[in-house]
C-alpha positions in Angstrom: 24.8 4.6 -2.7 24.7 5.2 -6.4 27.5 3.7 -8.5 29.5 6.1 -10.9 32.0 5.3 -13.8 35.0 7.1 -12.2 35.5 4.4 -9.4 33.5 6.3 -6.4 30.1 5.7 -4.7 28.2 9.1 -3.9 25.4 9.0 -1.1 22.7 11.4 -0.9 19.7 11.4 1.0 16.9 13.9 0.2 16.2 16.3 3.0 19.5 15.1 5.0 19.5 17.0 8.2 22.6 19.2 9.0 25.7 17.4 9.9 24.4 14.2 8.6 27.0 13.6 6.2 29.9 15.5 7.9 29.5 13.3 11.2 29.8 10.3 9.3 32.8 11.6 7.6 34.2 12.5 11.1 33.6 8.9 12.2 35.3 7.3 9.4 38.4 9.4 9.9 38.3 8.5 13.6 37.9 4.7 13.0 40.7 5.1 10.3 43.1 6.5 12.8 42.4 3.2 14.7 43.3 1.4 11.6 46.4 3.0 11.1 47.6 3.5 14.5 46.5 0.3 16.1 45.8 -2.3 13.4 42.1 -1.6 13.4 39.5 -2.4 10.7 39.8 -0.8 7.5 37.3 1.9 6.2 36.6 3.9 3.2 38.8 7.1 2.7 36.4 10.0 2.4 37.1 11.8 -0.8 34.7 14.5 -0.5 31.9 15.6 2.0 29.4 18.3 2.2 26.0 19.0 3.9 24.6 17.2 0.8 26.8 14.0 0.0 29.7 12.3 1.1 31.8 10.5 -1.7 33.8 7.2 -1.1 35.8 4.9 -3.2 33.6 2.1 -4.8 34.6 -1.3 -3.3 33.8 -4.5 -4.9 32.3 -7.0 -2.5 33.4 -10.6 -2.4 32.1 -13.8 -0.5 33.4 -14.0 3.1 35.9 -16.6 3.9 37.2 -18.0 7.1 40.6 -16.2 6.7 39.1 -12.8 6.2 36.7 -13.4 9.2 39.7 -14.2 11.5 41.6 -11.3 10.5 38.2 -9.2 11.0 38.0 -10.4 14.4 41.5 -9.5 15.4 41.2 -5.9 13.8 37.8 -5.3 15.5 39.6 -6.1 18.9 42.3 -3.6 17.8 39.7 -1.1 16.9 38.0 -1.1 20.0 41.2 -1.2 22.0 42.1 2.4 20.4 39.8 3.7 22.9 37.6 6.9 23.4 38.1 9.6 26.0 34.8 9.0 27.5 31.4 7.1 27.1 29.3 9.0 24.7 32.2 10.8 23.1 31.9 12.0 19.6 34.5 11.1 16.9 37.4 13.4 17.2 37.0 16.8 15.6 33.2 16.5 15.8 31.4 18.9 18.3 27.7 18.0 17.3 25.5 15.0 17.7 25.1 12.1 15.5 22.8 10.0 13.7 22.0 5.9 13.6 20.5 5.4 10.3 18.5 8.5 9.8 17.5 8.9 13.3 19.3 11.6 15.5 21.6 10.1 18.1 23.1 12.1 20.9 26.5 12.4 21.9 27.9 13.3 25.4 29.8 16.7 25.1 30.9 17.2 28.8 33.4 14.5 30.1 32.6 15.5 33.5 29.0 14.3 33.3 28.2 11.2 35.3 27.0 9.5 32.0 30.4 10.1 30.5 32.0 8.2 33.2 29.6 5.2 33.7 28.6 2.9 30.7 25.5 1.8 32.2 24.2 5.3 33.1 25.2 6.3 29.7 23.7 3.4 27.7 20.2 4.0 29.6 20.0 7.8 29.1 21.5 8.2 25.8 20.9 5.2 23.9 17.9 3.2 25.2 15.3 5.6 26.8 15.4 8.2 23.9 14.4 5.6 21.2 12.1 3.9 23.7 10.3 7.2 23.9 10.3 7.7 20.0 8.9 4.3 19.7 6.3 4.6 22.1 5.2 8.2 20.6 4.9 6.3 17.4 2.8 3.6 18.7 5.6 0.8 18.0 6.2 0.1 21.5 3.2 -0.6 23.9 2.9 1.1 27.4 3.7 -2.2 29.2 6.7 -2.8 27.3 7.8 0.9 27.8 7.5 0.5 31.5 9.5 -2.5 31.4 12.3 -0.9 29.5 12.2 1.9 32.0 12.7 -0.5 34.8 15.8 -2.0 32.9 17.4 1.5 32.5 17.1 1.8 36.1 19.1 -1.1 36.7 21.5 0.0 34.2 21.8 3.6 35.5 22.4 2.2 38.8 25.5 0.0 37.6 24.0 -3.3 38.4 27.1 -5.6 37.3 24.4 -8.4 36.0 23.6 -5.7 33.3 26.9 -3.6 32.9 29.6 -6.4 33.7 32.9 -5.3 35.0 34.0 -1.8 34.5 36.0 -1.3 31.3 37.3 1.9 29.7 35.5 3.4 27.0 36.0 1.5 23.5 36.0 3.3 20.1 33.0 1.6 18.5 31.5 1.5 15.1 28.0 2.1 16.6 25.7 0.6 14.0 27.7 -2.6 13.1 25.0 -5.0 11.7 26.3 -7.3 8.9 25.2 -4.8 6.1 28.0 -2.3 7.3 30.8 -5.1 7.1 31.8 -5.2 3.3 33.9 -8.4 2.3 36.6 -7.1 -0.1 40.1 -8.1 -1.6 41.7 -5.8 1.0 39.6 -7.8 3.9 36.7 -6.7 5.9 35.9 -2.9 5.5 33.3 -1.2 7.5 30.7 1.6 6.3 28.2 3.8 7.7 29.6 4.3 11.2 27.8 5.9 14.2 31.1 6.1 15.9 31.4 7.0 19.5 32.9 6.2 22.6 30.9 3.1 24.0 31.3 -0.6 25.2 32.8 -3.0 22.9 30.0 -5.4 23.7 27.8 -3.1 21.9 29.3 -3.8 18.4 29.4 -7.6 19.0 26.1 -7.8 20.1 24.6 -6.0 17.0 26.6 -8.5 14.6 25.0 -11.3 16.4 21.6 -9.7 16.3 21.1 -9.5 12.5 23.6 -12.2 11.8 27.2 -12.2 10.0 28.9 -14.8 7.8 31.5 -16.8 10.0 30.6 -14.7 13.2 31.7 -17.7 15.4 35.1 -17.2 13.7 35.1 -13.5 14.4 34.3 -14.2 17.9 36.8 -16.9 18.4 39.6 -14.5 17.1 38.3 -11.3 18.9 38.6 -13.3 22.0 42.0 -14.5 21.4 43.1 -10.9 21.2 40.9 -9.3 23.7 39.1 -11.7 25.9 35.7 -10.6 26.9 34.4 -10.3 30.5 32.8 -13.2 32.1 29.1 -13.2 31.4 29.3 -11.7 28.1 26.8 -13.9 26.5 24.0 -13.1 28.7 24.6 -9.4 28.3 24.4 -9.6 24.6 20.6 -9.0 25.0 21.0 -5.7 26.9 23.3 -4.2 24.1 20.6 -5.4 21.5 18.0 -3.4 23.1 19.1 -0.3 21.5 19.0 -1.5 18.0 15.7 -3.1 18.4 14.2 -0.2 19.3 15.7 1.9 16.7 14.0 -0.7 14.5 10.9 -0.4 16.2 10.8 3.4 15.4 11.7 2.9 11.8 9.9 -0.3 10.9 7.2 -0.9 13.3 5.8 -2.8 16.3 7.2 -6.4 15.8 10.6 -4.9 16.8 8.9 -3.0 19.7 7.6 -6.4 20.9 10.8 -8.0 20.6 12.4 -5.1 22.7 9.9 -5.7 25.3 10.5 -9.6 25.2 14.2 -8.9 25.9 13.5 -6.2 28.7 11.3 -8.7 30.8 14.2 -11.0 31.1 16.1 -8.4 33.1 13.3 -7.2 35.3 13.3 -8.4 38.8 9.8 -9.3 40.6 
């Protein structure tokens, strides 16, 4: 993100596909509404956006502290509780699909579809399987691991409670919440680069753990104080981590595909 002397950052990506920056702006606006109306996590204000760039305020980063991590956990729970109309719903005001990093990521546009109503089906059909196929086609997910992932998706699609947990309403999630997208600033934690959509709140939390976050235990403790997670969430973290592992397999190679296969094997019976 290039730094400018006027106090802004301008993000550009050569050859960015249509909608790449507008959907990010829509996601930021949707999360900003959660901050304003529900006390959710802060996000940068979009100053300008078009098909070639997005312009945001420049934020100076500071070291993470326990008080800021504590507040982040509370605000993350509030952001999630702001909700979404259905699973896979795009950010309000956006009618197309989205992206995670540089990769296309589908939204669910018909709220009457079964995948809009059942998280396990949504996560299998629209998050795990598309990226497993991409990784397989690029040679970064083996045949055996791809088949294992498919078997896990069968359990998810069937609503196996060991994988999905108890039914919860769709949460308003960041969607790409690794530690690099959490900025620690004088204003508290600020989230950037969302792949925002209606999802399961455990997805954001699992990604924070997958790639590490300063004071994560304190974040989780304060989150739980605000909105306790359902029993079994620790075991389900790996299911939610399958998606980012497969995204990384597509982008960064077979070591992530092998990790995804290891995770999937833990959830295959027989």
